[in-house]
C-alpha positions in Angstrom: 79.4 71.3 127.3 79.7 75.4 128.2 82.8 75.3 125.6 80.5 74.1 123.1 78.1 77.0 123.8 80.3 79.5 124.1 82.0 78.3 120.5 78.5 78.4 119.0 77.5 81.7 120.5 80.5 83.1 119.3 80.4 81.7 116.0 76.7 83.1 115.7 78.0 86.4 116.6 80.7 86.5 113.9 78.1 85.3 111.4 75.9 88.4 112.3 79.0 90.8 112.0 80.0 89.3 108.3 76.5 89.8 107.2 76.4 93.5 108.6 80.1 93.8 106.9 78.7 92.4 103.5 75.6 94.8 103.7 77.9 97.6 104.1 80.2 96.6 101.5 77.0 96.4 99.0 75.5 99.9 99.6 75.8 102.3 97.4 77.2 104.7 99.2 80.7 102.2 99.6 80.4 101.0 96.2 80.5 104.4 94.7 83.4 105.2 97.5 85.4 102.2 96.6 85.1 103.3 92.6 86.5 106.6 93.5 89.4 105.1 95.3 90.3 102.9 92.5 90.4 105.4 90.2 92.9 107.4 92.4 94.7 104.7 93.3 95.3 103.6 89.3 97.4 106.8 89.0 99.2 106.6 92.4 100.0 102.9 92.6 102.4 102.4 89.8 104.4 105.4 91.7 105.0 103.3 94.8 106.0 100.0 92.5 108.2 101.4 90.5 106.0 100.4 87.5 106.5 96.8 87.5 103.8 95.0 85.6 102.7 92.6 88.7 101.5 95.6 90.4 102.8 94.3 93.7 104.4 96.5 96.3 107.2 95.2 99.0 106.9 96.0 102.3 109.4 98.8 101.9 107.1 100.4 99.2 104.2 99.7 101.3 105.7 101.8 104.0 106.9 104.5 101.9 103.3 105.2 100.4 102.0 104.9 103.9 104.5 107.7 105.0 103.8 109.9 102.2 99.8 109.7 103.2 100.6 110.1 106.6 99.2 107.1 107.9 102.6 105.9 109.3 103.3 106.8 112.0 100.7 109.3 112.7 97.7 106.4 112.7 99.8 103.2 112.7 102.9 101.9 114.3 105.5 100.5 112.2 104.7 96.6 113.6 100.8 97.4 112.8 101.7 98.6 109.2 103.7 95.3 108.9 100.6 93.3 110.2 98.2 95.2 107.6 100.8 94.6 104.7 100.9 90.8 105.5 97.1 90.1 106.0 96.6 92.5 102.7 99.5 90.0 101.0 97.5 86.9 102.3 94.1 88.1 101.2 95.4 88.7 97.5 96.5 84.8 97.8 93.2 83.9 99.1 91.3 85.7 96.7 93.5 84.5 93.3 95.5 81.6 94.7 96.7 80.5 90.7 98.4 84.1 90.4 99.9 83.7 93.7 101.5 80.4 93.3 102.8 81.3 90.0 104.3 84.3 91.3 105.9 82.6 93.8 107.2 80.0 91.5 108.8 82.9 89.6 110.8 84.3 92.7 111.9 80.9 93.2 
């Protein structure tokens, strides 16, 4: 039963951590920051996607963006950048599964 106890403890810790992150995300400072970031990114994003209507970047475009803004290689290695890219792509699929499925069918 020690394994069950450790799993319950880990889950409890993760739940508390998620709660803190949700509170942070809902704070006025974070909402204001994300609003400003969104406005800025609306101007920058099309330059890296080539103006594609789907508004998606491939890894090469994402790497160029990160290189231009000194994220790569200063703060992040290429393998880490690759993991970040795929994590963000997965998040999009999780948040909007129907749209991701349509895009996947279109690519096939």
